[in-house]
ZAGUKE-643093 format. One record per residue (C-alpha): residue number from 1; residue in one letter; x, y, z. Coordinates in nm, 4 decimals, decimal comma, padded with zeros to 6 digits. Example, Ala and Ser with C-alpha at 12.3 -4.5 7.8 and 13.67 -1.06 7.14 Angstrom:
% ZAGUKE-643093
<sepa><nr>1</nr><rest>a</rest><x>01,2300</x><y>-00,4500</y><z>00,7800</z></sepa>
<sepa><nr>2</nr><rest>s</rest><x>01,3670</x><y>-00,1060</y><z>00,7140</z></sepa>
//
This chain:
% ZAGUKE-643093
<sepa><nr>1</nr><rest>m</rest><x>-00,0013</x><y>-00,0227</y><z>00,0401</z></sepa>
<sepa><nr>2</nr><rest>l</rest><x>00,1681</x><y>00,3540</y><z>-00,1589</z></sepa>
<sepa><nr>3</nr><rest>k</rest><x>00,1126</x><y>00,5880</y><z>00,1544</z></sepa>
<sepa><nr>4</nr><rest>h</rest><x>00,1372</x><y>00,9343</y><z>00,0706</z></sepa>
<sepa><nr>5</nr><rest>r</rest><x>00,3276</x><y>01,1414</y><z>00,2125</z></sepa>
<sepa><nr>6</nr><rest>g</rest><x>00,1925</x><y>01,5075</y><z>00,2800</z></sepa>
<sepa><nr>7</nr><rest>f</rest><x>-00,1376</x><y>01,3733</y><z>00,3470</z></sepa>
<sepa><nr>8</nr><rest>p</rest><x>-00,3008</x><y>01,4897</y><z>00,6510</z></sepa>
<sepa><nr>9</nr><rest>g</rest><x>-00,3872</x><y>01,2246</y><z>00,8349</z></sepa>
<sepa><nr>10</nr><rest>r</rest><x>-00,7150</x><y>01,3361</y><z>00,9847</z></sepa>
<sepa><nr>11</nr><rest>l</rest><x>-00,9130</x><y>01,6408</y><z>00,9899</z></sepa>
<sepa><nr>12</nr><rest>s</rest><x>-00,6999</x><y>01,9143</y><z>01,2505</z></sepa>
<sepa><nr>13</nr><rest>g</rest><x>-00,9310</x><y>01,9215</y><z>01,5857</z></sepa>
<sepa><nr>14</nr><rest>t</rest><x>-01,1611</x><y>01,6575</y><z>01,5233</z></sepa>
<sepa><nr>15</nr><rest>d</rest><x>-01,1811</x><y>01,2339</y><z>01,4330</z></sepa>
<sepa><nr>16</nr><rest>f</rest><x>-01,1932</x><y>01,2829</y><z>01,0638</z></sepa>
<sepa><nr>17</nr><rest>q</rest><x>-01,0055</x><y>00,9894</y><z>00,9743</z></sepa>
<sepa><nr>18</nr><rest>f</rest><x>-00,8168</x><y>01,0699</y><z>00,6038</z></sepa>
<sepa><nr>19</nr><rest>t</rest><x>-00,5033</x><y>00,8479</y><z>00,5619</z></sepa>
<sepa><nr>20</nr><rest>l</rest><x>-00,4581</x><y>00,4672</y><z>00,7173</z></sepa>
<sepa><nr>21</nr><rest>r</rest><x>-00,2040</x><y>00,3954</y><z>00,9049</z></sepa>
<sepa><nr>22</nr><rest>r</rest><x>-00,0808</x><y>00,0345</y><z>00,7394</z></sepa>
<sepa><nr>23</nr><rest>a</rest><x>-00,3053</x><y>-00,2349</y><z>00,4835</z></sepa>
<sepa><nr>24</nr><rest>n</rest><x>-00,5597</x><y>-00,4401</y><z>00,5913</z></sepa>
<sepa><nr>25</nr><rest>p</rest><x>-00,4212</x><y>-00,7678</y><z>00,6087</z></sepa>
<sepa><nr>26</nr><rest>k</rest><x>-00,7603</x><y>-00,8818</y><z>00,3928</z></sepa>
<sepa><nr>27</nr><rest>g</rest><x>-00,7371</x><y>-00,6349</y><z>00,1485</z></sepa>
<sepa><nr>28</nr><rest>a</rest><x>-00,8823</x><y>-00,3032</y><z>00,0930</z></sepa>
<sepa><nr>29</nr><rest>t</rest><x>-01,1873</x><y>-00,1778</y><z>00,1976</z></sepa>
<sepa><nr>30</nr><rest>e</rest><x>-01,4660</x><y>-00,1437</y><z>-00,1007</z></sepa>
<sepa><nr>31</nr><rest>l</rest><x>-01,5046</x><y>00,1528</y><z>-00,2397</z></sepa>
<sepa><nr>32</nr><rest>v</rest><x>-01,8433</x><y>00,2956</y><z>-00,2869</z></sepa>
<sepa><nr>33</nr><rest>s</rest><x>-02,0183</x><y>00,5333</y><z>-00,3782</z></sepa>
<sepa><nr>34</nr><rest>r</rest><x>-02,1817</x><y>00,7894</y><z>-00,0889</z></sepa>
<sepa><nr>35</nr><rest>e</rest><x>-02,5235</x><y>00,9690</y><z>-00,1197</z></sepa>
<sepa><nr>36</nr><rest>r</rest><x>-02,4557</x><y>01,2629</y><z>00,0010</z></sepa>
<sepa><nr>37</nr><rest>h</rest><x>-02,7907</x><y>01,4382</y><z>00,1454</z></sepa>
<sepa><nr>38</nr><rest>r</rest><x>-02,8475</x><y>01,8044</y><z>00,2196</z></sepa>
<sepa><nr>39</nr><rest>d</rest><x>-02,9330</x><y>01,7728</y><z>00,5756</z></sepa>
<sepa><nr>40</nr><rest>r</rest><x>-02,5505</x><y>01,6361</y><z>00,6626</z></sepa>
<sepa><nr>41</nr><rest>r</rest><x>-02,3909</x><y>01,7824</y><z>00,9636</z></sepa>
<sepa><nr>42</nr><rest>p</rest><x>-02,2237</x><y>02,0534</y><z>00,9168</z></sepa>
<sepa><nr>43</nr><rest>a</rest><x>-01,8665</x><y>01,9010</y><z>01,0497</z></sepa>
<sepa><nr>44</nr><rest>d</rest><x>-01,9119</x><y>01,6048</y><z>00,8039</z></sepa>
<sepa><nr>45</nr><rest>r</rest><x>-01,9707</x><y>01,8873</y><z>00,5514</z></sepa>
<sepa><nr>46</nr><rest>r</rest><x>-01,6459</x><y>02,0879</y><z>00,6780</z></sepa>
<sepa><nr>47</nr><rest>a</rest><x>-01,4359</x><y>01,6814</y><z>00,6125</z></sepa>
<sepa><nr>48</nr><rest>d</rest><x>-01,5705</x><y>01,6438</y><z>00,2841</z></sepa>
<sepa><nr>49</nr><rest>s</rest><x>-01,4162</x><y>02,0183</y><z>00,1788</z></sepa>
<sepa><nr>50</nr><rest>a</rest><x>-01,1404</x><y>01,9288</y><z>00,3273</z></sepa>
<sepa><nr>51</nr><rest>f</rest><x>-00,9990</x><y>01,6235</y><z>00,1841</z></sepa>
<sepa><nr>52</nr><rest>m</rest><x>-01,1635</x><y>01,7828</y><z>-00,1305</z></sepa>
<sepa><nr>53</nr><rest>l</rest><x>-00,7935</x><y>02,0651</y><z>-00,0912</z></sepa>
<sepa><nr>54</nr><rest>a</rest><x>-00,5706</x><y>01,7746</y><z>00,0409</z></sepa>
<sepa><nr>55</nr><rest>l</rest><x>-00,6511</x><y>01,6072</y><z>-00,2615</z></sepa>
<sepa><nr>56</nr><rest>w</rest><x>-00,6206</x><y>01,8723</y><z>-00,4959</z></sepa>
<sepa><nr>57</nr><rest>e</rest><x>-00,2734</x><y>02,0880</y><z>-00,3394</z></sepa>
<sepa><nr>58</nr><rest>l</rest><x>-00,1537</x><y>01,6707</y><z>-00,3952</z></sepa>
<sepa><nr>59</nr><rest>f</rest><x>-00,2872</x><y>01,5632</y><z>-00,7103</z></sepa>
<sepa><nr>60</nr><rest>g</rest><x>-00,4257</x><y>01,8309</y><z>-00,8367</z></sepa>
<sepa><nr>61</nr><rest>e</rest><x>-00,5242</x><y>01,7230</y><z>-01,1696</z></sepa>
<sepa><nr>62</nr><rest>e</rest><x>-00,2950</x><y>01,4452</y><z>-01,1923</z></sepa>
<sepa><nr>63</nr><rest>e</rest><x>-00,3652</x><y>01,0699</y><z>-01,1808</z></sepa>
<sepa><nr>64</nr><rest>f</rest><x>-00,3003</x><y>00,8872</y><z>-00,7899</z></sepa>
<sepa><nr>65</nr><rest>e</rest><x>-00,3243</x><y>00,5550</y><z>-00,6660</z></sepa>
<sepa><nr>66</nr><rest>r</rest><x>-00,5867</x><y>00,5465</y><z>-00,3626</z></sepa>
<sepa><nr>67</nr><rest>g</rest><x>-00,3233</x><y>00,3940</y><z>-00,1477</z></sepa>
<sepa><nr>68</nr><rest>n</rest><x>-00,3276</x><y>00,4999</y><z>00,2086</z></sepa>
<sepa><nr>69</nr><rest>l</rest><x>-00,6174</x><y>00,7144</y><z>00,1948</z></sepa>
<sepa><nr>70</nr><rest>d</rest><x>-00,9584</x><y>00,6315</y><z>00,4407</z></sepa>
<sepa><nr>71</nr><rest>a</rest><x>-01,2383</x><y>00,4621</y><z>00,1850</z></sepa>
<sepa><nr>72</nr><rest>g</rest><x>-01,4877</x><y>00,5349</y><z>00,4275</z></sepa>
<sepa><nr>73</nr><rest>r</rest><x>-01,4108</x><y>00,9483</y><z>00,3366</z></sepa>
<sepa><nr>74</nr><rest>l</rest><x>-01,2880</x><y>00,8302</y><z>-00,0373</z></sepa>
<sepa><nr>75</nr><rest>s</rest><x>-01,6489</x><y>00,6915</y><z>-00,1006</z></sepa>
<sepa><nr>76</nr><rest>w</rest><x>-01,8161</x><y>01,0490</y><z>-00,0147</z></sepa>
<sepa><nr>77</nr><rest>l</rest><x>-01,6014</x><y>01,1484</y><z>-00,3443</z></sepa>
<sepa><nr>78</nr><rest>f</rest><x>-01,5897</x><y>00,8679</y><z>-00,5037</z></sepa>
<sepa><nr>79</nr><rest>g</rest><x>-01,8267</x><y>00,8116</y><z>-00,8314</z></sepa>
<sepa><nr>80</nr><rest>r</rest><x>-01,8885</x><y>01,1942</y><z>-00,8206</z></sepa>
<sepa><nr>81</nr><rest>e</rest><x>-01,5652</x><y>01,4369</y><z>-00,7850</z></sepa>
<sepa><nr>82</nr><rest>v</rest><x>-01,3384</x><y>01,1922</y><z>-00,7455</z></sepa>
<sepa><nr>83</nr><rest>v</rest><x>-01,3391</x><y>00,9095</y><z>-01,0605</z></sepa>
<sepa><nr>84</nr><rest>a</rest><x>-01,2099</x><y>00,5870</y><z>-01,1711</z></sepa>
<sepa><nr>85</nr><rest>v</rest><x>-00,8910</x><y>00,6138</y><z>-01,4455</z></sepa>
<sepa><nr>86</nr><rest>e</rest><x>-00,9406</x><y>00,2230</y><z>-01,4642</z></sepa>
<sepa><nr>87</nr><rest>d</rest><x>-01,2001</x><y>00,0241</y><z>-01,6613</z></sepa>
<sepa><nr>88</nr><rest>p</rest><x>-01,2557</x><y>-00,2281</y><z>-01,5386</z></sepa>
<sepa><nr>89</nr><rest>f</rest><x>-01,2221</x><y>-00,0629</y><z>-01,1578</z></sepa>
<sepa><nr>90</nr><rest>d</rest><x>-01,1350</x><y>-00,2711</y><z>-00,8963</z></sepa>
<sepa><nr>91</nr><rest>a</rest><x>-01,3233</x><y>-00,1220</y><z>-00,5594</z></sepa>
<sepa><nr>92</nr><rest>e</rest><x>-01,0766</x><y>-00,3487</y><z>-00,2934</z></sepa>
<sepa><nr>93</nr><rest>s</rest><x>-00,7568</x><y>-00,2409</y><z>-00,4792</z></sepa>
<sepa><nr>94</nr><rest>y</rest><x>-00,5083</x><y>-00,0602</y><z>-00,2851</z></sepa>
<sepa><nr>95</nr><rest>q</rest><x>-00,3327</x><y>00,0084</y><z>-00,6732</z></sepa>
<sepa><nr>96</nr><rest>m</rest><x>-00,5881</x><y>00,1221</y><z>-00,8145</z></sepa>
<sepa><nr>97</nr><rest>l</rest><x>-00,5640</x><y>00,4757</y><z>-01,0352</z></sepa>
<sepa><nr>98</nr><rest>l</rest><x>-00,7772</x><y>00,7498</y><z>-00,9572</z></sepa>
<sepa><nr>99</nr><rest>k</rest><x>-00,8701</x><y>01,1553</y><z>-01,0289</z></sepa>
<sepa><nr>100</nr><rest>i</rest><x>-01,0515</x><y>01,4246</y><z>-00,9629</z></sepa>
<sepa><nr>101</nr><rest>d</rest><x>-01,2898</x><y>01,5073</y><z>-01,1863</z></sepa>
<sepa><nr>102</nr><rest>v</rest><x>-01,2484</x><y>01,8699</y><z>-01,1805</z></sepa>
<sepa><nr>103</nr><rest>n</rest><x>-01,5657</x><y>02,0366</y><z>-01,2493</z></sepa>
<sepa><nr>104</nr><rest>r</rest><x>-01,7929</x><y>01,8584</y><z>-01,0606</z></sepa>
<sepa><nr>105</nr><rest>a</rest><x>-01,5410</x><y>01,9027</y><z>-00,7518</z></sepa>
<sepa><nr>106</nr><rest>r</rest><x>-01,5445</x><y>02,2630</y><z>-00,7873</z></sepa>
<sepa><nr>107</nr><rest>a</rest><x>-01,8994</x><y>02,3084</y><z>-00,8535</z></sepa>
<sepa><nr>108</nr><rest>a</rest><x>-01,9738</x><y>02,0724</y><z>-00,5180</z></sepa>
<sepa><nr>109</nr><rest>f</rest><x>-01,6562</x><y>02,2264</y><z>-00,3150</z></sepa>
<sepa><nr>110</nr><rest>p</rest><x>-01,6217</x><y>02,5841</y><z>-00,4442</z></sepa>
<sepa><nr>111</nr><rest>e</rest><x>-01,4572</x><y>02,6123</y><z>-00,0860</z></sepa>
<sepa><nr>112</nr><rest>a</rest><x>-01,1455</x><y>02,4321</y><z>-00,1761</z></sepa>
<sepa><nr>113</nr><rest>f</rest><x>-01,0761</x><y>02,5811</y><z>-00,4672</z></sepa>
<sepa><nr>114</nr><rest>v</rest><x>-01,1417</x><y>02,8903</y><z>-00,3757</z></sepa>
<sepa><nr>115</nr><rest>e</rest><x>-00,8865</x><y>02,8460</y><z>-00,0697</z></sepa>
<sepa><nr>116</nr><rest>a</rest><x>-00,6516</x><y>02,6614</y><z>-00,2888</z></sepa>
<sepa><nr>117</nr><rest>s</rest><x>-00,5219</x><y>02,9784</y><z>-00,4784</z></sepa>
<sepa><nr>118</nr><rest>d</rest><x>-00,5115</x><y>03,2040</y><z>-00,2453</z></sepa>
<sepa><nr>119</nr><rest>p</rest><x>-00,1605</x><y>03,3330</y><z>-00,2628</z></sepa>
//
């Protein structure tokens, strides 16, 4: 499992996890596309936005390996703002390649892209 150096381990001041410390010996947790409802808690929305900002700052428009990114947090973005590069996609692999769908990510998280572009 690739460890993304420089990626935050969690949202500062919370228990919202962004990365894993070690690989699961049984294999990676499956990525699924989770529905985000309008009535989600503000803390959950902040975590999604911070995670997207961290992805953007580290990878930008480049493809990236899933590696040690937390499946739970990634699943809130998967299938919309973060898409699979390879077809067929193995949702239970640490090595699969992903990419940010920039247009959808900017529409869903404009605050993350404003912060990323500030000098």
